[in-house]
Backbone atoms as SQL, in Angstrom:
CREATE TABLE atoms (id INTEGER PRIMARY KEY, chain TEXT, resi INTEGER, resn TEXT, atom TEXT, x REAL, y REAL, z REAL);
INSERT INTO atoms VALUES
  (1, 'A', 1, 'MET', 'N', 128.462, 103.500, 111.764),
  (2, 'A', 1, 'MET', 'CA', 127.530, 103.994, 111.395),
  (3, 'A', 1, 'MET', 'C', 126.715, 104.631, 112.337),
  (4, 'A', 2, 'ASN', 'N', 125.933, 105.687, 111.929),
  (5, 'A', 2, 'ASN', 'CA', 125.314, 106.206, 112.827),
  (6, 'A', 2, 'ASN', 'C', 124.278, 105.449, 113.579),
  (7, 'A', 3, 'ASP', 'N', 124.433, 105.730, 115.077),
  (8, 'A', 3, 'ASP', 'CA', 123.453, 105.035, 115.807),
  (9, 'A', 3, 'ASP', 'C', 121.933, 105.209, 115.384),
  (10, 'A', 4, 'ALA', 'N', 121.229, 106.630, 115.071),
  (11, 'A', 4, 'ALA', 'CA', 120.119, 106.536, 115.036),
  (12, 'A', 4, 'ALA', 'C', 119.596, 106.245, 113.458),
  (13, 'A', 5, 'LEU', 'N', 120.717, 105.344, 112.740),
  (14, 'A', 5, 'LEU', 'CA', 120.247, 104.852, 111.554),
  (15, 'A', 5, 'LEU', 'C', 120.206, 103.110, 111.450),
  (16, 'A', 6, 'GLN', 'N', 120.792, 102.894, 112.502),
  (17, 'A', 6, 'GLN', 'CA', 120.637, 101.140, 112.270),
  (18, 'A', 6, 'GLN', 'C', 119.229, 100.388, 112.930),
  (19, 'A', 7, 'GLN', 'N', 118.857, 99.556, 112.717),
  (20, 'A', 7, 'GLN', 'CA', 117.973, 98.851, 113.058),
  (21, 'A', 7, 'GLN', 'C', 117.239, 98.549, 114.536),
  (22, 'A', 8, 'PRO', 'N', 116.292, 99.347, 114.676),
  (23, 'A', 8, 'PRO', 'CA', 116.240, 98.900, 116.856),
  (24, 'A', 8, 'PRO', 'C', 115.860, 97.554, 116.539),
  (25, 'A', 9, 'GLY', 'N', 116.126, 97.375, 117.826),
  (26, 'A', 9, 'GLY', 'CA', 115.224, 96.022, 118.354),
  (27, 'A', 9, 'GLY', 'C', 113.765, 96.283, 118.512),
  (28, 'A', 10, 'LEU', 'N', 113.264, 95.637, 118.709),
  (29, 'A', 10, 'LEU', 'CA', 111.375, 95.267, 119.211),
  (30, 'A', 10, 'LEU', 'C', 111.549, 95.822, 120.187),
  (31, 'A', 11, 'ASN', 'N', 112.215, 96.211, 121.194),
  (32, 'A', 11, 'ASN', 'CA', 112.130, 96.899, 122.658),
  (33, 'A', 11, 'ASN', 'C', 112.326, 98.259, 122.638),
  (34, 'A', 12, 'SER', 'N', 113.082, 98.434, 121.378),
  (35, 'A', 12, 'SER', 'CA', 112.752, 99.952, 121.464),
  (36, 'A', 12, 'SER', 'C', 112.582, 100.849, 120.345),
  (37, 'A', 13, 'LEU', 'N', 111.376, 100.403, 119.780),
  (38, 'A', 13, 'LEU', 'CA', 110.667, 100.881, 118.530),
  (39, 'A', 13, 'LEU', 'C', 110.111, 102.126, 119.178),
  (40, 'A', 14, 'SER', 'N', 110.150, 103.255, 118.395),
  (41, 'A', 14, 'SER', 'CA', 109.775, 104.696, 118.569),
  (42, 'A', 14, 'SER', 'C', 107.905, 104.449, 118.944),
  (43, 'A', 15, 'LYS', 'N', 107.293, 105.186, 119.537),
  (44, 'A', 15, 'LYS', 'CA', 105.714, 105.493, 119.707),
  (45, 'A', 15, 'LYS', 'C', 105.394, 106.113, 117.934),
  (46, 'A', 16, 'SER', 'N', 106.375, 106.874, 117.614),
  (47, 'A', 16, 'SER', 'CA', 105.799, 107.351, 116.420),
  (48, 'A', 16, 'SER', 'C', 107.177, 107.427, 115.899),
  (49, 'A', 17, 'PHE', 'N', 106.567, 108.054, 114.408),
  (50, 'A', 17, 'PHE', 'CA', 107.821, 107.600, 113.297),
  (51, 'A', 17, 'PHE', 'C', 108.650, 109.235, 113.136),
  (52, 'A', 18, 'GLU', 'N', 110.213, 109.349, 113.572),
  (53, 'A', 18, 'GLU', 'CA', 110.722, 109.946, 113.580),
  (54, 'A', 18, 'GLU', 'C', 111.689, 110.600, 112.266),
  (55, 'A', 19, 'PRO', 'N', 111.600, 110.460, 111.155),
  (56, 'A', 19, 'PRO', 'CA', 111.962, 110.743, 109.919),
  (57, 'A', 19, 'PRO', 'C', 113.209, 111.124, 109.653),
  (58, 'A', 20, 'ALA', 'N', 113.680, 112.527, 111.033),
  (59, 'A', 20, 'ALA', 'CA', 114.697, 112.847, 110.426),
  (60, 'A', 20, 'ALA', 'C', 115.861, 112.236, 110.468),
  (61, 'A', 21, 'ALA', 'N', 116.681, 111.288, 111.040),
  (62, 'A', 21, 'ALA', 'CA', 117.703, 110.857, 110.734),
  (63, 'A', 21, 'ALA', 'C', 117.869, 109.916, 109.970),
  (64, 'A', 22, 'ILE', 'N', 116.803, 109.376, 109.308),
  (65, 'A', 22, 'ILE', 'CA', 116.580, 108.955, 107.915),
  (66, 'A', 22, 'ILE', 'C', 116.939, 109.788, 107.027),
  (67, 'A', 23, 'GLU', 'N', 115.835, 110.656, 107.047),
  (68, 'A', 23, 'GLU', 'CA', 116.248, 111.853, 105.530),
  (69, 'A', 23, 'GLU', 'C', 117.392, 112.750, 105.611),
  (70, 'A', 24, 'ALA', 'N', 117.940, 113.195, 107.074),
  (71, 'A', 24, 'ALA', 'CA', 119.123, 113.666, 106.850),
  (72, 'A', 24, 'ALA', 'C', 120.178, 112.166, 106.016),
  (73, 'A', 25, 'HIS', 'N', 120.355, 111.772, 106.176),
  (74, 'A', 25, 'HIS', 'CA', 121.257, 110.782, 105.559),
  (75, 'A', 25, 'HIS', 'C', 120.870, 110.291, 104.464),
  (76, 'A', 26, 'TRP', 'N', 119.680, 109.995, 104.211),
  (77, 'A', 26, 'TRP', 'CA', 119.222, 109.434, 102.390),
  (78, 'A', 26, 'TRP', 'C', 118.824, 110.847, 101.517),
  (79, 'A', 27, 'GLY', 'N', 118.551, 111.925, 102.227),
  (80, 'A', 27, 'GLY', 'CA', 117.830, 112.712, 101.319),
  (81, 'A', 27, 'GLY', 'C', 118.864, 113.594, 100.155),
  (82, 'A', 28, 'PRO', 'N', 119.876, 114.139, 100.704),
  (83, 'A', 28, 'PRO', 'CA', 120.749, 114.500, 100.299),
  (84, 'A', 28, 'PRO', 'C', 121.232, 113.753, 98.948),
  (85, 'A', 29, 'GLU', 'N', 121.455, 112.356, 98.850),
  (86, 'A', 29, 'GLU', 'CA', 121.911, 111.460, 98.142),
  (87, 'A', 29, 'GLU', 'C', 120.633, 111.137, 97.444),
  (88, 'A', 30, 'TRP', 'N', 119.238, 111.027, 97.512),
  (89, 'A', 30, 'TRP', 'CA', 117.971, 110.986, 96.660),
  (90, 'A', 30, 'TRP', 'C', 117.748, 112.589, 96.050),
  (91, 'A', 31, 'GLU', 'N', 118.336, 113.305, 96.606),
  (92, 'A', 31, 'GLU', 'CA', 117.793, 114.788, 95.839),
  (93, 'A', 31, 'GLU', 'C', 119.098, 114.593, 94.580),
  (94, 'A', 32, 'ARG', 'N', 120.188, 114.383, 94.909),
  (95, 'A', 32, 'ARG', 'CA', 121.438, 113.632, 93.628),
  (96, 'A', 32, 'ARG', 'C', 121.398, 112.966, 92.577),
  (97, 'A', 33, 'ARG', 'N', 120.532, 112.094, 93.342),
  (98, 'A', 33, 'ARG', 'CA', 119.869, 110.917, 92.081),
  (99, 'A', 33, 'ARG', 'C', 118.185, 111.400, 91.395),
  (100, 'A', 34, 'ASN', 'N', 117.715, 112.918, 91.757),
  (101, 'A', 34, 'ASN', 'CA', 117.195, 112.576, 90.701),
  (102, 'A', 34, 'ASN', 'C', 115.699, 112.095, 91.171),
  (103, 'A', 35, 'TYR', 'N', 115.752, 111.448, 92.555),
  (104, 'A', 35, 'TYR', 'CA', 114.567, 110.835, 92.542),
  (105, 'A', 35, 'TYR', 'C', 113.322, 111.103, 92.733),
  (106, 'A', 36, 'ALA', 'N', 113.183, 112.117, 93.511),
  (107, 'A', 36, 'ALA', 'CA', 112.018, 112.605, 94.143),
  (108, 'A', 36, 'ALA', 'C', 110.947, 113.435, 92.239),
  (109, 'A', 37, 'HIS', 'N', 111.881, 113.321, 91.392),
  (110, 'A', 37, 'HIS', 'CA', 111.392, 114.492, 90.580),
  (111, 'A', 37, 'HIS', 'C', 111.224, 113.380, 89.210),
  (112, 'A', 38, 'ALA', 'N', 109.860, 113.470, 88.858),
  (113, 'A', 38, 'ALA', 'CA', 109.398, 113.000, 87.808),
  (114, 'A', 38, 'ALA', 'C', 109.796, 113.150, 86.031),
  (115, 'A', 39, 'GLY', 'N', 109.810, 112.139, 85.188),
  (116, 'A', 39, 'GLY', 'CA', 110.267, 112.158, 84.287),
  (117, 'A', 39, 'GLY', 'C', 111.771, 111.568, 84.477),
  (118, 'A', 40, 'HIS', 'N', 112.612, 111.862, 82.850),
  (119, 'A', 40, 'HIS', 'CA', 113.441, 111.380, 82.772),
  (120, 'A', 40, 'HIS', 'C', 114.949, 112.267, 83.117),
  (121, 'A', 41, 'ARG', 'N', 115.744, 111.423, 84.608),
  (122, 'A', 41, 'ARG', 'CA', 116.402, 112.242, 85.032),
  (123, 'A', 41, 'ARG', 'C', 115.913, 112.982, 86.144),
  (124, 'A', 42, 'GLY', 'N', 114.824, 112.863, 86.251),
  (125, 'A', 42, 'GLY', 'CA', 114.390, 114.458, 86.920),
  (126, 'A', 42, 'GLY', 'C', 113.663, 115.436, 85.940),
  (127, 'A', 43, 'THR', 'N', 113.563, 115.525, 84.743),
  (128, 'A', 43, 'THR', 'CA', 113.545, 116.328, 83.784),
  (129, 'A', 43, 'THR', 'C', 112.243, 116.917, 84.061),
  (130, 'A', 44, 'GLY', 'N', 111.369, 116.160, 84.366),
  (131, 'A', 44, 'GLY', 'CA', 109.819, 116.402, 83.753),
  (132, 'A', 44, 'GLY', 'C', 109.194, 115.925, 83.013),
  (133, 'A', 45, 'VAL', 'N', 110.396, 115.366, 81.552),
  (134, 'A', 45, 'VAL', 'CA', 110.044, 114.660, 80.618),
  (135, 'A', 45, 'VAL', 'C', 109.853, 113.486, 80.391),
  (136, 'A', 46, 'PRO', 'N', 109.003, 112.365, 80.022),
  (137, 'A', 46, 'PRO', 'CA', 108.706, 111.181, 80.040),
  (138, 'A', 46, 'PRO', 'C', 109.564, 110.621, 79.228),
  (139, 'A', 47, 'LYS', 'N', 110.714, 109.915, 79.765),
  (140, 'A', 47, 'LYS', 'CA', 111.649, 109.022, 79.568),
  (141, 'A', 47, 'LYS', 'C', 110.767, 107.593, 78.171),
  (142, 'A', 48, 'ASP', 'N', 111.366, 108.155, 77.352),
  (143, 'A', 48, 'ASP', 'CA', 110.906, 107.043, 75.489),
  (144, 'A', 48, 'ASP', 'C', 111.239, 105.434, 76.240),
  (145, 'A', 49, 'GLY', 'N', 110.471, 104.572, 75.853),
  (146, 'A', 49, 'GLY', 'CA', 110.915, 103.648, 76.592),
  (147, 'A', 49, 'GLY', 'C', 110.752, 102.516, 77.559),
  (148, 'A', 50, 'ALA', 'N', 110.484, 103.561, 78.716),
  (149, 'A', 50, 'ALA', 'CA', 110.443, 103.375, 79.834),
  (150, 'A', 50, 'ALA', 'C', 108.908, 103.004, 80.395),
  (151, 'A', 51, 'GLU', 'N', 109.089, 101.755, 81.419),
  (152, 'A', 51, 'GLU', 'CA', 107.455, 101.451, 81.638),
  (153, 'A', 51, 'GLU', 'C', 107.083, 102.726, 82.309),
  (154, 'A', 52, 'SER', 'N', 105.505, 102.240, 82.379),
  (155, 'A', 52, 'SER', 'CA', 104.827, 103.477, 83.135),
  (156, 'A', 52, 'SER', 'C', 103.900, 103.112, 84.081),
  (157, 'A', 53, 'PHE', 'N', 104.254, 103.900, 85.074),
  (158, 'A', 53, 'PHE', 'CA', 103.002, 103.342, 86.097),
  (159, 'A', 53, 'PHE', 'C', 102.536, 104.406, 87.136),
  (160, 'A', 54, 'ALA', 'N', 101.488, 104.020, 86.944),
  (161, 'A', 54, 'ALA', 'CA', 100.226, 105.065, 87.685),
  (162, 'A', 54, 'ALA', 'C', 99.300, 104.690, 88.992),
  (163, 'A', 55, 'ILE', 'N', 98.741, 105.405, 89.729),
  (164, 'A', 55, 'ILE', 'CA', 98.460, 104.778, 90.527),
  (165, 'A', 55, 'ILE', 'C', 96.835, 105.906, 91.183),
  (166, 'A', 56, 'GLN', 'N', 95.654, 105.231, 91.096),
  (167, 'A', 56, 'GLN', 'CA', 95.016, 106.578, 91.735),
  (168, 'A', 56, 'GLN', 'C', 95.206, 106.963, 93.225),
  (169, 'A', 57, 'LEU', 'N', 94.987, 108.161, 93.873),
  (170, 'A', 57, 'LEU', 'CA', 95.078, 108.276, 95.415),
  (171, 'A', 57, 'LEU', 'C', 92.841, 108.869, 95.600),
  (172, 'A', 58, 'PRO', 'N', 93.068, 107.850, 96.706),
  (173, 'A', 58, 'PRO', 'CA', 91.773, 108.119, 97.219),
  (174, 'A', 58, 'PRO', 'C', 91.767, 109.307, 98.165),
  (175, 'A', 59, 'PRO', 'N', 90.665, 110.131, 98.118),
  (176, 'A', 59, 'PRO', 'CA', 90.125, 111.333, 99.183),
  (177, 'A', 59, 'PRO', 'C', 90.337, 110.881, 100.481),
  (178, 'A', 60, 'PRO', 'N', 90.428, 111.782, 101.618),
  (179, 'A', 60, 'PRO', 'CA', 90.575, 111.164, 103.014),
  (180, 'A', 60, 'PRO', 'C', 89.043, 110.636, 103.092),
  (181, 'A', 61, 'ASN', 'N', 88.447, 110.659, 104.504),
  (182, 'A', 61, 'ASN', 'CA', 87.224, 110.406, 104.885),
  (183, 'A', 61, 'ASN', 'C', 87.155, 111.086, 105.825),
  (184, 'A', 62, 'VAL', 'N', 85.685, 111.341, 106.161),
  (185, 'A', 62, 'VAL', 'CA', 85.937, 112.400, 107.143),
  (186, 'A', 62, 'VAL', 'C', 85.456, 111.250, 108.673),
  (187, 'A', 63, 'THR', 'N', 85.203, 110.328, 108.091),
  (188, 'A', 63, 'THR', 'CA', 85.156, 109.330, 109.387),
  (189, 'A', 63, 'THR', 'C', 86.695, 108.966, 109.713),
  (190, 'A', 64, 'GLY', 'N', 87.115, 108.971, 111.340),
  (191, 'A', 64, 'GLY', 'CA', 88.458, 108.603, 111.671),
  (192, 'A', 64, 'GLY', 'C', 88.286, 106.774, 111.276),
  (193, 'A', 65, 'THR', 'N', 87.062, 106.068, 111.426),
  (194, 'A', 65, 'THR', 'CA', 87.808, 104.605, 111.148),
  (195, 'A', 65, 'THR', 'C', 88.173, 104.687, 109.462),
  (196, 'A', 66, 'LEU', 'N', 86.967, 105.302, 108.799),
  (197, 'A', 66, 'LEU', 'CA', 87.135, 105.376, 107.496),
  (198, 'A', 66, 'LEU', 'C', 88.868, 105.777, 106.830),
  (199, 'A', 67, 'HIS', 'N', 88.854, 106.974, 107.223),
  (200, 'A', 67, 'HIS', 'CA', 89.899, 107.529, 107.291),
  (201, 'A', 67, 'HIS', 'C', 91.036, 106.415, 107.396),
  (202, 'A', 68, 'MET', 'N', 91.393, 106.084, 108.695),
  (203, 'A', 68, 'MET', 'CA', 92.580, 104.762, 108.843),
  (204, 'A', 68, 'MET', 'C', 92.819, 104.039, 108.000),
  (205, 'A', 69, 'GLY', 'N', 91.933, 103.655, 106.739),
  (206, 'A', 69, 'GLY', 'CA', 92.259, 102.854, 106.131),
  (207, 'A', 69, 'GLY', 'C', 92.912, 102.913, 104.879),
  (208, 'A', 70, 'HIS', 'N', 92.293, 104.600, 104.456),
  (209, 'A', 70, 'HIS', 'CA', 93.123, 105.489, 103.668),
  (210, 'A', 70, 'HIS', 'C', 94.571, 105.691, 103.682),
  (211, 'A', 71, 'ALA', 'N', 94.711, 106.368, 105.190),
  (212, 'A', 71, 'ALA', 'CA', 96.069, 106.633, 105.446),
  (213, 'A', 71, 'ALA', 'C', 96.945, 105.516, 105.377),
  (214, 'A', 72, 'PHE', 'N', 96.471, 104.127, 105.627),
  (215, 'A', 72, 'PHE', 'CA', 97.254, 102.620, 105.249),
  (216, 'A', 72, 'PHE', 'C', 97.232, 102.415, 103.966),
  (217, 'A', 73, 'ASN', 'N', 96.571, 102.421, 103.368),
  (218, 'A', 73, 'ASN', 'CA', 96.723, 102.753, 101.671),
  (219, 'A', 73, 'ASN', 'C', 97.552, 103.462, 101.449),
  (220, 'A', 74, 'GLN', 'N', 97.645, 104.980, 101.298),
  (221, 'A', 74, 'GLN', 'CA', 98.552, 105.590, 101.072),
  (222, 'A', 74, 'GLN', 'C', 99.919, 105.579, 100.927),
  (223, 'A', 75, 'THR', 'N', 99.934, 104.826, 102.415),
  (224, 'A', 75, 'THR', 'CA', 101.690, 105.058, 102.816),
  (225, 'A', 75, 'THR', 'C', 102.063, 103.924, 101.327),
  (226, 'A', 76, 'ILE', 'N', 100.906, 103.123, 101.505),
  (227, 'A', 76, 'ILE', 'CA', 101.824, 101.750, 100.481),
  (228, 'A', 76, 'ILE', 'C', 101.744, 102.235, 98.623),
  (229, 'A', 77, 'MET', 'N', 101.041, 103.378, 98.680),
  (230, 'A', 77, 'MET', 'CA', 101.014, 104.069, 97.244),
  (231, 'A', 77, 'MET', 'C', 102.100, 104.852, 97.263),
  (232, 'A', 78, 'ASP', 'N', 102.157, 105.317, 98.401),
  (233, 'A', 78, 'ASP', 'CA', 103.643, 106.381, 98.319),
  (234, 'A', 78, 'ASP', 'C', 104.768, 105.891, 97.913),
  (235, 'A', 79, 'SER', 'N', 104.857, 104.656, 98.747),
  (236, 'A', 79, 'SER', 'CA', 106.333, 103.437, 98.853),
  (237, 'A', 79, 'SER', 'C', 106.430, 103.059, 97.234),
  (238, 'A', 80, 'LEU', 'N', 105.483, 102.616, 96.411),
  (239, 'A', 80, 'LEU', 'CA', 105.040, 101.819, 95.188),
  (240, 'A', 80, 'LEU', 'C', 105.381, 103.435, 93.871),
  (241, 'A', 81, 'THR', 'N', 104.788, 104.443, 94.378),
  (242, 'A', 81, 'THR', 'CA', 105.262, 105.279, 93.283),
  (243, 'A', 81, 'THR', 'C', 106.738, 105.921, 92.959),
  (244, 'A', 82, 'ARG', 'N', 106.948, 105.931, 94.827),
  (245, 'A', 82, 'ARG', 'CA', 108.348, 106.319, 94.304),
  (246, 'A', 82, 'ARG', 'C', 109.619, 105.190, 94.282),
  (247, 'A', 83, 'TYR', 'N', 108.821, 104.122, 94.215),
  (248, 'A', 83, 'TYR', 'CA', 110.045, 102.491, 94.013),
  (249, 'A', 83, 'TYR', 'C', 109.935, 102.953, 92.921),
  (250, 'A', 84, 'HIS', 'N', 108.960, 102.970, 92.167),
  (251, 'A', 84, 'HIS', 'CA', 108.736, 102.850, 90.391),
  (252, 'A', 84, 'HIS', 'C', 109.780, 104.316, 89.743),
  (253, 'A', 85, 'ARG', 'N', 109.161, 105.477, 89.858),
  (254, 'A', 85, 'ARG', 'CA', 110.344, 106.531, 89.947),
  (255, 'A', 85, 'ARG', 'C', 111.628, 106.135, 90.159),
  (256, 'A', 86, 'MET', 'N', 111.939, 105.794, 91.283),
  (257, 'A', 86, 'MET', 'CA', 113.290, 105.177, 91.615),
  (258, 'A', 86, 'MET', 'C', 113.957, 104.499, 90.410),
  (259, 'A', 87, 'ARG', 'N', 113.532, 103.468, 90.143),
  (260, 'A', 87, 'ARG', 'CA', 113.625, 102.693, 88.653),
  (261, 'A', 87, 'ARG', 'C', 113.875, 103.206, 87.411),
  (262, 'A', 88, 'GLY', 'N', 113.548, 104.604, 87.482),
  (263, 'A', 88, 'GLY', 'CA', 113.370, 105.477, 86.280),
  (264, 'A', 88, 'GLY', 'C', 111.693, 104.896, 85.621),
  (265, 'A', 89, 'ASP', 'N', 110.963, 104.502, 85.872),
  (266, 'A', 89, 'ASP', 'CA', 109.796, 104.413, 85.172),
  (267, 'A', 89, 'ASP', 'C', 109.012, 105.823, 85.430),
  (268, 'A', 90, 'ASN', 'N', 108.438, 106.086, 83.967),
  (269, 'A', 90, 'ASN', 'CA', 107.254, 107.125, 83.784),
  (270, 'A', 90, 'ASN', 'C', 106.184, 106.770, 84.966),
  (271, 'A', 91, 'THR', 'N', 105.860, 107.534, 86.290),
  (272, 'A', 91, 'THR', 'CA', 104.885, 107.616, 87.234),
  (273, 'A', 91, 'THR', 'C', 104.398, 108.931, 87.679),
  (274, 'A', 92, 'VAL', 'N', 102.620, 108.460, 87.803),
  (275, 'A', 92, 'VAL', 'CA', 101.879, 109.644, 88.420),
  (276, 'A', 92, 'VAL', 'C', 101.427, 108.474, 89.468),
  (277, 'A', 93, 'TRP', 'N', 101.048, 109.842, 90.283),
  (278, 'A', 93, 'TRP', 'CA', 100.040, 109.457, 91.518),
  (279, 'A', 93, 'TRP', 'C', 98.784, 110.451, 91.249),
  (280, 'A', 94, 'ILE', 'N', 97.673, 109.895, 91.101),
  (281, 'A', 94, 'ILE', 'CA', 96.496, 110.654, 90.530),
  (282, 'A', 94, 'ILE', 'C', 95.491, 111.161, 91.332),
  (283, 'A', 95, 'PRO', 'N', 95.230, 112.453, 92.219),
  (284, 'A', 95, 'PRO', 'CA', 94.601, 112.665, 93.323),
  (285, 'A', 95, 'PRO', 'C', 92.811, 111.907, 92.397),
  (286, 'A', 96, 'GLY', 'N', 92.608, 111.255, 93.412),
  (287, 'A', 96, 'GLY', 'CA', 91.149, 110.502, 93.230),
  (288, 'A', 96, 'GLY', 'C', 89.955, 111.320, 93.596),
  (289, 'A', 97, 'THR', 'N', 88.789, 110.755, 92.919),
  (290, 'A', 97, 'THR', 'CA', 87.754, 111.171, 93.269),
  (291, 'A', 97, 'THR', 'C', 86.732, 110.332, 94.383),
  (292, 'A', 98, 'ASP', 'N', 86.196, 111.179, 95.445),
  (293, 'A', 98, 'ASP', 'CA', 85.833, 110.156, 95.917),
  (294, 'A', 98, 'ASP', 'C', 84.577, 108.880, 96.132),
  (295, 'A', 99, 'HIS', 'N', 84.872, 108.104, 96.374),
  (296, 'A', 99, 'HIS', 'CA', 84.486, 106.561, 95.946),
  (297, 'A', 99, 'HIS', 'C', 83.719, 106.240, 96.624),
  (298, 'A', 100, 'ALA', 'N', 84.137, 106.583, 98.299),
  (299, 'A', 100, 'ALA', 'CA', 83.081, 106.077, 99.518),
  (300, 'A', 100, 'ALA', 'C', 82.182, 107.254, 99.863),
  (301, 'A', 101, 'GLY', 'N', 81.770, 108.331, 98.849),
  (302, 'A', 101, 'GLY', 'CA', 81.034, 109.236, 99.520),
  (303, 'A', 101, 'GLY', 'C', 79.437, 108.310, 100.058),
  (304, 'A', 102, 'ILE', 'N', 78.764, 107.739, 99.700),
  (305, 'A', 102, 'ILE', 'CA', 77.525, 106.937, 100.094),
  (306, 'A', 102, 'ILE', 'C', 77.926, 106.298, 101.795),
  (307, 'A', 103, 'ALA', 'N', 78.940, 106.153, 101.532),
  (308, 'A', 103, 'ALA', 'CA', 79.573, 105.319, 102.723),
  (309, 'A', 103, 'ALA', 'C', 79.694, 106.239, 103.495),
  (310, 'A', 104, 'THR', 'N', 80.323, 107.145, 103.385),
  (311, 'A', 104, 'THR', 'CA', 80.694, 108.044, 104.208),
  (312, 'A', 104, 'THR', 'C', 79.341, 108.568, 104.919),
  (313, 'A', 105, 'GLN', 'N', 78.416, 109.018, 104.009),
  (314, 'A', 105, 'GLN', 'CA', 77.501, 110.159, 104.508),
  (315, 'A', 105, 'GLN', 'C', 76.178, 109.349, 105.137),
  (316, 'A', 106, 'ILE', 'N', 76.357, 107.786, 105.331),
  (317, 'A', 106, 'ILE', 'CA', 75.718, 106.952, 106.163),
  (318, 'A', 106, 'ILE', 'C', 76.233, 107.059, 107.635),
  (319, 'A', 107, 'VAL', 'N', 77.313, 106.973, 107.756),
  (320, 'A', 107, 'VAL', 'CA', 78.248, 107.047, 109.260),
  (321, 'A', 107, 'VAL', 'C', 78.043, 108.012, 109.756),
  (322, 'A', 108, 'VAL', 'N', 78.242, 109.408, 108.951),
  (323, 'A', 108, 'VAL', 'CA', 77.803, 111.064, 109.586),
  (324, 'A', 108, 'VAL', 'C', 76.706, 111.138, 110.007),
  (325, 'A', 109, 'GLU', 'N', 75.756, 110.445, 108.795),
  (326, 'A', 109, 'GLU', 'CA', 74.084, 110.633, 109.045),
  (327, 'A', 109, 'GLU', 'C', 73.382, 109.553, 110.470),
  (328, 'A', 110, 'ARG', 'N', 74.308, 108.769, 111.212),
  (329, 'A', 110, 'ARG', 'CA', 74.097, 108.075, 111.929),
  (330, 'A', 110, 'ARG', 'C', 74.666, 109.231, 112.916),
  (331, 'A', 111, 'GLN', 'N', 76.043, 109.482, 112.801),
  (332, 'A', 111, 'GLN', 'CA', 76.461, 109.957, 114.947),
  (333, 'A', 111, 'GLN', 'C', 75.271, 111.238, 114.542),
  (334, 'A', 112, 'LEU', 'N', 75.338, 111.943, 113.411),
  (335, 'A', 112, 'LEU', 'CA', 74.273, 113.020, 113.891),
  (336, 'A', 112, 'LEU', 'C', 72.607, 112.474, 114.592),
  (337, 'A', 113, 'GLN', 'N', 72.548, 111.166, 113.999),
  (338, 'A', 113, 'GLN', 'CA', 71.462, 110.987, 114.386),
  (339, 'A', 113, 'GLN', 'C', 71.402, 110.541, 115.924),
  (340, 'A', 114, 'GLU', 'N', 72.749, 109.867, 116.395),
  (341, 'A', 114, 'GLU', 'CA', 72.823, 109.715, 117.715),
  (342, 'A', 114, 'GLU', 'C', 72.995, 110.467, 118.514),
  (343, 'A', 115, 'GLN', 'N', 73.738, 111.806, 117.998),
  (344, 'A', 115, 'GLN', 'CA', 73.346, 113.123, 118.934),
  (345, 'A', 115, 'GLN', 'C', 72.013, 113.974, 119.111),
  (346, 'A', 116, 'LYS', 'N', 71.023, 113.642, 118.020),
  (347, 'A', 116, 'LYS', 'CA', 69.757, 113.937, 118.096),
  (348, 'A', 116, 'LYS', 'C', 69.821, 115.376, 117.164),
  (349, 'A', 117, 'ILE', 'N', 71.127, 115.304, 116.358),
  (350, 'A', 117, 'ILE', 'CA', 71.170, 116.765, 115.549),
  (351, 'A', 117, 'ILE', 'C', 70.599, 116.446, 113.878),
  (352, 'A', 118, 'SER', 'N', 69.837, 115.450, 113.589),
  (353, 'A', 118, 'SER', 'CA', 69.238, 115.217, 112.446),
  (354, 'A', 118, 'SER', 'C', 68.170, 115.659, 112.451);
């Protein structure tokens, strides 16, 4: 097995995610199996009788703290969507609308007040 694909020990974890070795190994196989394509066997046509899976993708926030929560959740949603697509389910990951507009506005207004801009 390629050393880059072996599970590292906790002492050797990289400070950043380096997907090149994993993608080089699994990417061609997943493409061959049409895992990244919607619909029945990657045709784009929903599969009759298949389970359906839908998830809403919230938009990013303008503040770092609020955005980090979305970035974490989006990773989980991406994994769930890919998992269901790989199972053969009819999947959709829908871009969402701003559900945190008021909270974001309050944070930005406070930052502007602190900077004496507002």
